[in-house]
N, C-alpha and C positions, 0 to 999 in steps of 0.2 A: 970371782967366778960363779956362773950361773949354775945351780944345783939342778935346776929342772930343765934343761936345752929342750927345745921344742923341735929344732932343725925344722923349722917352716911348719910344725904340726901343731894344730889349733885343737887342743885337749877339750877346750869349752865347747866348741861347736861338736865335735864329735860326739861328747857326752848329750849334747842336746838332740843330735840327729838320733842317738841310740835310743834315747829317752821318747823322741817322737813316735819312732819304728814301732816301739813297745805299745805306746798307747795305742797307735793305728792298729796293730795288731790284736791287741786287747778288745778295742773297741769293734773292730771287724768279727772277733769271736763271740762277743757278746751280741753284737747284731744277729750273727748267724744262728746263735742259740735262740735269741728271741723270734726270729722268723721261724725258725723248727718248730717252737713252741706254738707261734700262732698257725703254723700250717697243720700242725697236729689239731690244736682247738676248732680250725676251719673244717678238717676232714672229720672230726667226731661230730660238729653241728650238721654236715651234711649228713653223715651215717644216721644221726637222729632222725632227720627229716625223710630220710629213705625208709626208716623203720615204722615212722607213723605212717607213710603211704601205704608202705606193706601192710601193716595191721588193719589200715582202712581198708584196701582192696580186700584183704582176708576175711575182714568183717562182711562187706558187700557180696564176697564170693559166697561166703555162707549163707547169709540170707536169701542171695540169689538160688544157692541150691536148694535151699529149705523149702522156696515156694515150688521148686520141680517136683520135691521128693514128697513133701506133704500130701499132694492130690494125685500121685501115682498108685493106682492100687496093684499094677504090676508088681511094682517094687516092694510094697508091703508083702504082696506073696511070697515072691522071694525070700524077703528078710524073715518072714514066718516060718518059711520051711529050713532056712538055715539054722535059726535060733532052735526048733526042735533037733534039728541034726546035732548040733555041738551042745544041746542040753543047756542053753542058755536063756531059758524062758524066764521073763521078769513078772509080765501080770499074771502068768499064770497061777502065782502065789495067792492071787489074791480076786480072780476073774473065774466066772464059768460061763459055757455056752449058752448063749438063749436063743431059742427058736425064732423071736420075734424081732428081736432087737441086736442077735449079734454076740453079745456078751452082757454080763452082769456082774454085779459085785458079789460076791460067795457069800452065803447066810452064815450068822455065829461065827465070826472070826474073833478071837480074842487077843487082844493085844500082839496082833501081826506087825513084825517090821519088815516096813518096805520105804527104802528109800531114805533109811533113818528116822523114819517118822511111825507112829504107833497107830494102828488101823484096828477099830474095832466095827461089827456090823451085828443088826439085830436078827432076829428070825426071819424077817423079810428082805435081806440084803439090802438094809437101808445103813449108811455110816452113821456110826455111833452106837449107844448101848440102850437108849430109851426104845420101850416096846410099845407103850400106849401115847397115844396124842389126845391131848385135849384143850379146850380154850381156842383163840385164835389160831390158826394155822397158817402157815407160810408154805409153800413149796417152793425148793430151789432146785432149778433144772440148770445142766451146762456140762460142761466138760471137764478135764482135771482140773482148773481154775476153779469151779464150782466144788468139786471134790475134794479139792486141798491137798494137790500134790506135795509131798515133800514135807509137811506138817501135821502134827498129831490132831487127834478127834476135836479138842477143845481149841484150836488154832485156825479153824477153816472160817471163810466168810458166813455161812449161815449161822454157826455158834456165835460169833461176835455180832450180830445183827442182832440175834434173839436176846443177847445179854443187854440190849437197847431197851428193852420194851417189858412190861409187865403182862402177864395172861396171854404171852404169844409163844408159839413152839414152832421153831424151824424144822423142817423134813428136809434133809440133803441128798435129794436124788442126782447128785451129780455122778457123772462115769466118767473117768479118762477117756479120751480118744474120740467121743461122740459128736457126730455132726449133729446139725438142727433136726434132721430127718427122726435120729434115732431120740432126740431130747423130745420131738413132737409124740412118738409113739409111746413113750414113757409117760409122759403128761397123759394120753388118752388112757392108760391102765391105772393112772393114781387119782384122776382129779374127782372122778364120782366118788371115789373111796374116801377119798380126805376132805374133799368140799373147802377148799382153801379159801381164805380171805384176799388173799395175796398170792401171785403166782411170780416169782421172778426168775428170769434166765438169766444166768452169766455166760455171755457167749463171745468167742473170740473170731478174728479174721480167718483162720483156720478152718471154721466150722464151714465157711462157704464151698472150700474145696472138699470137705468131707462129704459133702451132700452130693458129689458127682463121683463118689466112688463104691465098689460094692464089696470092696475088702479092705481093713486096715489093721487092727490088730487081731481082729477074725475077721470072717465073712460077715457082710452086714446088708441090711433091707436098703433098697436104692429106690427115688423117685425119679422116673422119667417121662420124656414127653413121647407120646405114640399117636399117630392119626390125631394131632391136634388135642389130644388129650393126655393129661398125666395120671399115670398109674405107678402102682408100687410093684417092682419086681424084686427077685432073691427072697420071696416070702412063702414058706418058710426059709431061713437061712440056713445055705448048706452046714453041714457038721464040719469040725476041724480035722477028722480023720478023711474027710475027702480031699483034702489038700495035701497030705502027707504022701500020698501015691504019685503027686502030680510033679514033674520037674519043670525047673525054671532057669533060664539061662541069662548069664551076664550080658550076653550081646542084646538080647530082648529087652533086660532092663534097661541100658541104655538108649535104646530105641523110644522106648516108652517113656521115659524121664524126656526126651527132647519133643515128644508129641504133646505131654501134658504142659510144657511151656507153651506152645502154642494155643492150646485149649484157654490155659489159665491166663493169657494175656490177649485174648481175643476172638480165638476161634469157638463158634459155637456161644458167644458171649448172652446174646438174646435169649437162645435157649436156656442158658445155664442160669439167668437173671428170673426168667419165667418159673422154673422150678424151685428155685429159693422163695419167690413172691408166693407161689402156691402152700409152701411149708408153713412159712410165716402167717399166712391168711387163714390158715386152719388153726393154728396155734392161738389167734385172735378169737375164732369163730368158738372153740372149746372155753376158754376164759369167759368171754360174753354171754355163755349160754348157762353159767351158774351165777353170774354175775360177779366175779372176781376182778379185782382190780391185776394189771397186767403190768411188769415194768421188765427191761431189758438194761442189763449192765455190759457195756461193749468194752471188750479189752483189745486193744493192738499191741504189738509187739513194738515197744520204744526202742528196742534194742538193734532193730532192724537197720539195713543201709539202705540207700536211695533206691537201688534196683528193686528194692521189696514193694515199694509203693503203686498200687495199683487204683483200680476202680473200687474196691470192695469196701473200704472205710466209707466212701462217699455214698456207696449204693445202701448200706445198713442205716445210715442217719438220712439219709433222703425218705427211704421207706418208714422210718418210724415218724418222720414229720408228716409223711403224706397220708399216713392212717392213723395220724393221732395218737399215737402209742407213747408211752410215758419211759423216758430211756436215761441213762448216764452215759456219756461218752468219757472214760476216765482221762485220755488225754488231753481232752478239753478243760477239765478240772484240775488235773495236776499240774498239767504241762509234760513236756516230753521228758526234760530232765528228772523231774520227781519221779514218774511213773518209770522210769528206767531204775532209779535207786530201789524202788517196789520190789524188784525182782530178786530172787536167791540164784547165785551164780551156780550151786550145785544142783538144784531140781529144775532150774530154767522156768520156774513159776514163781508166784507171790511167795516172798516170805512171810513170815508170821505179821510181821508190821505191816507189810503190804495188804495182807488179809483184813487187818483190822482197820486201817485206813479206808479201803473200800467199803466194808461193814458200816462204819460211821457215817460216811457220806451217803449211802444208799439210805442210812435210818434218819438222817438229817432230812432228806429229801421226802421219805414217806410220812414223816412229820409235818413237814410243811405242806403237803397236801392233803393232809387228814386223812390218810386212806387207814391207819390202824388207829382206832380211837379206844 
């Protein structure tokens, strides 16, 4: 007797078919899971690319907006009025009104905290605590990069430069926000008094735009072309209280930013270059008159986007070469990546290390040219 009648049913085939179907279903589920994971990874990859594109666009937009803002005097007036209105004055803690240059460092500052840095000034409003200068003197002029924004007194370019020489004293006349016009006026005040062996300007591409303005952190003097002659206007400089009473509209701010964009990228380009040429020529005349050596350290913003690139870098380098003026072009020396790493993200200026690297390169150049013996 057959204990396992099959009645025509093949158990082996049935088992194999079920096993085959289970394998197919399992494989299908596995493939679906794999496809799902691949799709997720692909989407993450795409999102990553989009993120970097947006980040790049954001960086480009910021640099583009910075170009428009930096040279718009109306924007700075509007900003200044709002800061006073809401009590958010930053530079007022270390600055005072100056009738010829617009603003200057407050004298006799003692361990004043500014952007996480300690600032001291002597009785003449020069950064540091030294009151008397002797030996070979080096005048440093410029904006916040020369001043040392975001670093202590002993971490600036002038300070590190002095440490590389014997019997040489650096005099830091850098003031934040200055254009080359204000730097030149400061040089006129100081050069006959200190009779330096070397005059060093630490300038930035922003300085070109500031020369076109009559207001930045305060009202400022301005050189303009009039009847084919360059003259100084806004002298004496209007006092801060004159602007407290004025009203500035956001609508006008936007219009002025657009206007400056066209000015910066070509409108009145020839006149702007002529004005800058005039100021730089005057600087060279002043140093030649006393027999001092002259060096420019040129800092361009390596963090900027492609939209930022204009004729200004080329203008400065071409001018220095044409006039046979000694200069250091930092991007050319360090490379863009290294120069970018020299910036501090908090202050937007050189870090302590960035200042030291710049001062060391400047010192090497001065020694190779046998300027300070």
